FIRO-345661 format. One record per residue (C-alpha): x, y, z; residue in three letters. Coordinates in steps of 0.2 Angstrom, whole numbers, plus 2048, in hexadecimal, padded with zeros to 3 digits. Each point is the difference from the previous one (the first is absolute). Example, Ala and Ser with C-alpha at 12.3 -4.5 7.8 and 13.67 -1.06 7.14 Angstrom:
+------+-------+-----+-----+
| east | north |  up |   r |
+------+-------+-----+-----+
|  83E |   7EA | 827 | Ala |
|  806 |   811 | 7FD | Ser |
+------+-------+-----+-----+
# end
This chain:
+------+-------+-----+-----+
| east | north |  up |   r |
+------+-------+-----+-----+
|  1B9 |   B84 | 10A | Unk |
|  7EF |   803 | 809 | Unk |
|  7F7 |   7EF | 804 | Unk |
|  7ED |   7FF | 800 | Unk |
|  7F3 |   7F5 | 809 | Unk |
|  7FF |   7F6 | 7F0 | Unk |
|  813 |   7FD | 800 | Unk |
|  7FF |   7F9 | 811 | Unk |
|  7F2 |   7F5 | 7FB | Unk |
|  80A |   7F9 | 7F2 | Unk |
|  80E |   7FC | 80D | Unk |
|  7F5 |   7F7 | 80C | Unk |
|  800 |   7EE | 7F8 | Unk |
|  813 |   7FE | 800 | Unk |
|  801 |   806 | 812 | Unk |
|  7F2 |   7F4 | 805 | Unk |
|  808 |   7F1 | 7F7 | Unk |
|  811 |   804 | 809 | Unk |
|  7F7 |   7FD | 810 | Unk |
|  7FA |   7EF | 7FA | Unk |
|  811 |   7FB | 7F9 | Unk |
|  809 |   804 | 811 | Unk |
|  7FB |   801 | 812 | Unk |
|  810 |   80A | 805 | Unk |
|  7F6 |   810 | 803 | Unk |
|  7F5 |   7F8 | 80D | Unk |
|  80C |   7F3 | 808 | Unk |
|  803 |   80B | 810 | Unk |
|  7EE |   802 | 803 | Unk |
|  7FC |   7ED | 7FD | Unk |
|  80E |   7FC | 80C | Unk |
|  7F8 |   80C | 80D | Unk |
|  7EF |   7F9 | 7FD | Unk |
|  805 |   7EE | 802 | Unk |
|  80A |   805 | 810 | Unk |
|  7F2 |   80A | 808 | Unk |
|  7F1 |   7F5 | 7FA | Unk |
|  7F5 |   80E | 802 | Unk |
|  7ED |   7FF | 805 | Unk |
|  7FD |   80F | 7F6 | Unk |
|  809 |   808 | 7F2 | Unk |
|  7FC |   813 | 800 | Unk |
|  802 |   809 | 7EF | Unk |
|  800 |   813 | 804 | Unk |
|  7FF |   80B | 7F1 | Unk |
|  7F7 |   80E | 7F8 | Unk |
|  7FA |   806 | 7EF | Unk |
|  805 |   7F5 | 7F1 | Unk |
|  80B |   7F5 | 80C | Unk |
|  7F0 |   7FD | 80A | Unk |
|  7F7 |   7FB | 7F0 | Unk |
|  80E |   7F5 | 7FA | Unk |
|  7FF |   7F6 | 811 | Unk |
|  7ED |   7FF | 7FE | Unk |
|  802 |   7F8 | 7EF | Unk |
|  80B |   7F3 | 807 | Unk |
|  7F7 |   7FD | 811 | Unk |
|  7F3 |   7F4 | 7FB | Unk |
|  80C |   7F3 | 7F9 | Unk |
|  80D |   804 | 80E | Unk |
|  7F2 |   7FC | 80D | Unk |
|  7FB |   7F0 | 7F6 | Unk |
|  812 |   7F9 | 7FE | Unk |
|  808 |   805 | 810 | Unk |
|  7FD |   7F9 | 812 | Unk |
|  803 |   811 | 807 | Unk |
|  7F2 |   80D | 801 | Unk |
|  803 |   80F | 7F5 | Unk |
|  7FA |   811 | 805 | Unk |
|  801 |   810 | 7F6 | Unk |
|  800 |   811 | 808 | Unk |
|  804 |   812 | 7FC | Unk |
|  80F |   808 | 80A | Unk |
|  7F4 |   80D | 807 | Unk |
|  7F5 |   7F2 | 808 | Unk |
|  80E |   7F6 | 805 | Unk |
|  808 |   80F | 809 | Unk |
|  7F2 |   807 | 809 | Unk |
|  7F5 |   7F1 | 802 | Unk |
|  80D |   7F3 | 802 | Unk |
|  7F8 |   7EE | 7FF | Unk |
|  804 |   7F2 | 80C | Unk |
|  811 |   7FB | 7FB | Unk |
|  806 |   7EF | 806 | Unk |
|  812 |   7FE | 805 | Unk |
|  804 |   7F5 | 7F1 | Unk |
|  7F6 |   80A | 7F3 | Unk |
|  80A |   807 | 7F1 | Unk |
|  7FD |   812 | 7FA | Unk |
|  805 |   805 | 7EF | Unk |
|  7FF |   813 | 7FD | Unk |
|  7FF |   804 | 7ED | Unk |
|  805 |   810 | 7F7 | Unk |
|  806 |   800 | 7EE | Unk |
|  808 |   811 | 801 | Unk |
|  808 |   7FD | 811 | Unk |
|  7FB |   812 | 804 | Unk |
|  7EE |   7FE | 806 | Unk |
|  7FE |   809 | 811 | Unk |
|  7F2 |   7F4 | 806 | Unk |
|  80B |   7F1 | 7FD | Unk |
|  80F |   808 | 809 | Unk |
|  7F5 |   804 | 80F | Unk |
|  7FB |   7EE | 802 | Unk |
|  812 |   7FB | 7FE | Unk |
|  805 |   80C | 80E | Unk |
|  7F3 |   7FA | 80B | Unk |
|  805 |   7EE | 7FF | Unk |
|  813 |   802 | 7FC | Unk |
|  804 |   7F6 | 810 | Unk |
|  7F5 |   7F2 | 7FA | Unk |
|  80A |   7F2 | 7F8 | Unk |
|  7F1 |   7FA | 7F6 | Unk |
|  7FE |   80F | 7F5 | Unk |
|  807 |   801 | 7EE | Unk |
|  7FF |   80E | 7F3 | Unk |
|  7FD |   7FB | 7EE | Unk |
|  804 |   80E | 7F4 | Unk |
|  805 |   804 | 7EE | Unk |
|  810 |   809 | 806 | Unk |
|  809 |   7F9 | 80F | Unk |
|  80B |   810 | 800 | Unk |
|  7F2 |   80C | 802 | Unk |
|  7FB |   808 | 811 | Unk |
|  7F9 |   7F0 | 807 | Unk |
|  811 |   7F9 | 803 | Unk |
|  803 |   80C | 80F | Unk |
|  7F0 |   7FA | 808 | Unk |
|  801 |   7ED | 802 | Unk |
|  80C |   7F2 | 800 | Unk |
|  7FA |   7F5 | 7F2 | Unk |
|  7FC |   808 | 7EF | Unk |
|  7FD |   7F5 | 7F1 | Unk |
|  7FC |   804 | 7ED | Unk |
|  7F3 |   7F7 | 7F7 | Unk |
|  806 |   801 | 7EF | Unk |
|  7F7 |   80F | 7F8 | Unk |
|  810 |   809 | 7FB | Unk |
|  7FE |   813 | 7FB | Unk |
|  7EF |   807 | 7FE | Unk |
|  801 |   813 | 7FF | Unk |
|  7EE |   804 | 7FC | Unk |
|  7F6 |   803 | 810 | Unk |
|  7F0 |   7F8 | 7F9 | Unk |
|  808 |   7EF | 802 | Unk |
|  7FB |   7F1 | 7F4 | Unk |
|  80F |   7F4 | 800 | Unk |
|  802 |   801 | 813 | Unk |
|  7EE |   7FA | 802 | Unk |
|  801 |   7F0 | 7F6 | Unk |
|  812 |   7FC | 805 | Unk |
|  7FB |   801 | 813 | Unk |
|  7F1 |   7F5 | 7FD | Unk |
|  80B |   7F3 | 7F7 | Unk |
|  80D |   802 | 80E | Unk |
|  7F3 |   7FB | 80D | Unk |
|  7F9 |   7F2 | 7F5 | Unk |
|  811 |   7F9 | 7FE | Unk |
|  804 |   801 | 812 | Unk |
|  7F0 |   7F7 | 805 | Unk |
|  803 |   7F3 | 7F2 | Unk |
|  812 |   7FC | 807 | Unk |
|  7FB |   7FF | 812 | Unk |
|  7F1 |   7F5 | 7FC | Unk |
|  806 |   7F5 | 7F3 | Unk |
|  7F2 |   804 | 7F4 | Unk |
|  805 |   7FF | 7ED | Unk |
|  808 |   80F | 7F7 | Unk |
|  7F7 |   7FD | 7EF | Unk |
|  7F0 |   808 | 806 | Unk |
|  809 |   810 | 803 | Unk |
|  808 |   7FE | 7EE | Unk |
|  7EE |   7FE | 7F9 | Unk |
|  7FA |   80F | 809 | Unk |
|  80E |   80A | 7F8 | Unk |
|  7FA |   7FA | 7EF | Unk |
|  7EF |   807 | 804 | Unk |
|  808 |   810 | 806 | Unk |
|  809 |   802 | 7F0 | Unk |
|  7F0 |   7FD | 7F6 | Unk |
|  7F7 |   80E | 80A | Unk |
|  80F |   80B | 7FC | Unk |
|  7FF |   7FC | 7ED | Unk |
|  7ED |   803 | 7FF | Unk |
|  7FE |   810 | 80A | Unk |
|  807 |   80D | 7F4 | Unk |
|  7F3 |   7FA | 7F3 | Unk |
|  7F3 |   800 | 80D | Unk |
|  804 |   812 | 804 | Unk |
|  800 |   805 | 7EE | Unk |
|  7EF |   7F8 | 7FD | Unk |
|  7F8 |   80A | 80F | Unk |
|  80B |   80F | 7FF | Unk |
|  7F2 |   80D | 800 | Unk |
|  7F8 |   7F9 | 80F | Unk |
|  810 |   7FD | 80A | Unk |
|  806 |   811 | 7FC | Unk |
|  7F0 |   808 | 807 | Unk |
|  7FF |   7F6 | 810 | Unk |
|  7F9 |   80B | 80F | Unk |
|  7FC |   7F4 | 80E | Unk |
|  807 |   7EE | 801 | Unk |
|  7FB |   7F1 | 80A | Unk |
|  80C |   7F1 | 800 | Unk |
|  7F7 |   7F0 | 806 | Unk |
|  806 |   7EF | 804 | Unk |
|  800 |   7F2 | 80D | Unk |
|  80D |   7FB | 80D | Unk |
|  80A |   7F6 | 7F3 | Unk |
|  800 |   80F | 7F4 | Unk |
|  801 |   80E | 80D | Unk |
|  812 |   803 | 7FD | Unk |
|  7FE |   805 | 7EE | Unk |
|  7F0 |   80A | 804 | Unk |
|  808 |   80A | 80D | Unk |
|  80F |   803 | 7F5 | Unk |
|  7F5 |   806 | 7F2 | Unk |
|  7F7 |   80C | 80B | Unk |
|  811 |   807 | 807 | Unk |
|  808 |   801 | 7EE | Unk |
|  7F1 |   808 | 7F8 | Unk |
|  7FF |   80D | 80E | Unk |
|  812 |   804 | 800 | Unk |
|  803 |   802 | 7ED | Unk |
|  7EF |   805 | 7F8 | Unk |
|  7FB |   80A | 810 | Unk |
|  7EE |   7FB | 801 | Unk |
|  7F7 |   7F8 | 80F | Unk |
|  803 |   7EE | 800 | Unk |
|  7FC |   7F3 | 80E | Unk |
|  800 |   7EE | 803 | Unk |
|  7F1 |   7F6 | 806 | Unk |
|  7FC |   7ED | 802 | Unk |
|  7F4 |   7FD | 7F3 | Unk |
|  7F1 |   7FB | 80B | Unk |
|  803 |   80F | 80C | Unk |
|  7FF |   80B | 7F1 | Unk |
|  7EE |   7FC | 7FD | Unk |
|  7FC |   803 | 812 | Unk |
|  800 |   813 | 7FF | Unk |
|  80E |   807 | 7F5 | Unk |
|  7F7 |   7FA | 7F0 | Unk |
|  7F2 |   80D | 804 | Unk |
|  80A |   80E | 7F9 | Unk |
|  803 |   7F7 | 7F0 | Unk |
|  7FD |   80A | 7F0 | Unk |
|  805 |   7FE | 7ED | Unk |
|  80F |   80B | 804 | Unk |
|  808 |   7F3 | 80C | Unk |
|  80E |   7F4 | 7FB | Unk |
|  801 |   7EF | 808 | Unk |
|  80E |   7F3 | 7FF | Unk |
|  7FB |   7EE | 806 | Unk |
|  80F |   7F5 | 805 | Unk |
|  7FA |   7EE | 7FE | Unk |
|  807 |   7F4 | 80C | Unk |
|  7FC |   7F1 | 7F5 | Unk |
|  7F8 |   7F5 | 80E | Unk |
|  7F0 |   7FD | 808 | Unk |
|  7FD |   812 | 803 | Unk |
|  801 |   804 | 7ED | Unk |
|  7ED |   7FD | 7FC | Unk |
|  7FB |   80D | 80C | Unk |
|  80E |   80C | 7FA | Unk |
|  7FA |   7FD | 7EE | Unk |
|  7EE |   804 | 805 | Unk |
|  805 |   811 | 808 | Unk |
|  80A |   804 | 7F0 | Unk |
|  7F1 |   7FD | 7F5 | Unk |
|  7F5 |   80A | 80C | Unk |
|  80D |   80E | 7FF | Unk |
|  7FF |   800 | 7ED | Unk |
|  7EE |   804 | 801 | Unk |
|  805 |   811 | 807 | Unk |
|  810 |   804 | 7F8 | Unk |
|  80A |   7FB | 7F1 | Unk |
|  810 |   802 | 809 | Unk |
|  800 |   7F0 | 80A | Unk |
|  80E |   7F5 | 7FC | Unk |
|  804 |   7EE | 805 | Unk |
|  812 |   7F9 | 802 | Unk |
|  7FD |   7ED | 800 | Unk |
|  807 |   7EF | 7FB | Unk |
|  7EF |   7F9 | 7FB | Unk |
|  800 |   7FC | 7EE | Unk |
|  7ED |   803 | 7FF | Unk |
|  804 |   812 | 7FF | Unk |
|  80B |   800 | 7F1 | Unk |
|  7F3 |   808 | 7F5 | Unk |
|  7FC |   80E | 80D | Unk |
|  808 |   810 | 7FA | Unk |
|  801 |   806 | 812 | Unk |
|  809 |   7F1 | 807 | Unk |
|  813 |   7FD | 800 | Unk |
|  802 |   7ED | 800 | Unk |
|  811 |   7FA | 807 | Unk |
|  808 |   7EF | 7FB | Unk |
|  804 |   7F3 | 805 | Unk |
|  7F4 |   7FE | 80E | Unk |
|  809 |   7FD | 811 | Unk |
|  7FC |   7FD | 812 | Unk |
|  7F5 |   80D | 807 | Unk |
|  80D |   805 | 80D | Unk |
|  80A |   807 | 7F1 | Unk |
|  7F2 |   80B | 7FA | Unk |
|  807 |   810 | 807 | Unk |
|  811 |   7FD | 7F9 | Unk |
|  7FA |   7FC | 7EF | Unk |
|  7F5 |   80F | 7FF | Unk |
|  80D |   80D | 806 | Unk |
|  806 |   806 | 7EF | Unk |
|  7EE |   805 | 7FC | Unk |
|  7FF |   80F | 80C | Unk |
|  812 |   804 | 7FF | Unk |
|  7FF |   803 | 7ED | Unk |
|  7EF |   808 | 800 | Unk |
|  807 |   80C | 80D | Unk |
|  810 |   803 | 7F6 | Unk |
|  7F9 |   801 | 7EF | Unk |
|  7F2 |   80C | 804 | Unk |
|  809 |   80B | 80C | Unk |
|  80E |   802 | 7F3 | Unk |
|  7F4 |   806 | 7F3 | Unk |
|  7F6 |   80B | 80C | Unk |
|  810 |   807 | 809 | Unk |
|  7F5 |   7FE | 80F | Unk |
|  80E |   7FC | 80D | Unk |
|  804 |   812 | 804 | Unk |
|  7FC |   804 | 812 | Unk |
|  7F7 |   810 | 806 | Unk |
|  80C |   80D | 805 | Unk |
|  7F9 |   800 | 812 | Unk |
|  806 |   7EE | 802 | Unk |
|  811 |   807 | 803 | Unk |
|  7F9 |   808 | 810 | Unk |
|  7F8 |   7EF | 805 | Unk |
|  811 |   7F7 | 7FE | Unk |
|  809 |   80E | 80B | Unk |
|  7F4 |   7FC | 80E | Unk |
|  800 |   7EE | 7FF | Unk |
|  80B |   7F4 | 7F5 | Unk |
|  7FF |   7EE | 7FC | Unk |
|  813 |   7FF | 7FB | Unk |
|  810 |   805 | 809 | Unk |
|  80A |   810 | 7FA | Unk |
|  80B |   7F5 | 7F5 | Unk |
|  7F1 |   7FC | 7F4 | Unk |
|  802 |   806 | 7EE | Unk |
|  7F1 |   802 | 7F6 | Unk |
|  804 |   7FA | 7EE | Unk |
|  7EE |   801 | 7FA | Unk |
|  800 |   813 | 7FC | Unk |
|  7EE |   801 | 806 | Unk |
|  802 |   80F | 80C | Unk |
|  7FA |   811 | 7FA | Unk |
+------+-------+-----+-----+
# end
């Protein structure tokens, strides 16, 4: 049986709920964290794993006494930050086959403060570090990961909640909002099918609270629909990038549902004056009658705004790319990958997207 992105979106909630019902997956990391009492917790990840961490980082920073820093493996490897002796470094690779993550593990393999977090502890990373932990995603064969993003985000939220003593029910409410977004997105895609199937250039806009969802939207749309898609903080967008805006552009606004919302709403309304393809993902009930808005319920803490919104870009990307058959790569990408690869030789491409 061939699984699709939609299949893995459907599997996500149960995997997230399993993390809330048991802390077994993260007990070794919690024990190490309590032993080290790190000044800084470094999350080292790329791609969707980076975006998942960005979804969780605002609440981790608020709940935990430790500073939480997010960095790509490339930056961590070549521009290593000031690491204190008791800092804890967690390198994340869902596949366990990412060459950039392995390079970081090799550089720091003699450091007792480094952990690898992965979806498969039997993958190649096991040969490059002493402590490899799984975060509960299970199998996800599709390379355009969906389940892994939400599960990794919830893993870090659960970790932060356990070490800080914050209540768990907030995460449970956020998953209700996630489920509502998942339920509403297929109809949203259907209602806007002509516009979404004709996207040419896409801007994904948000705030520090909603940046994780915005960055993941830009990544997923670019990966699957194969159109230029970038993320900007909403205010930075109107300081230059907006000058190229035309009626042909598509914009997704990810509302953080906090004090910054009024400004984001204003920019959204300004964008609607130029293009009909401006869409708002929000928890604000004032937009219930706006056909270009997807209103998520229940309204939860702004720190969960990225997690709640994740199914929207995931399903937009999945449903549009499936109908357009747009995931096929240009034949010259084979040469690109022979010159430089992001995965080890043991990587298997199950997406059938190579010409």
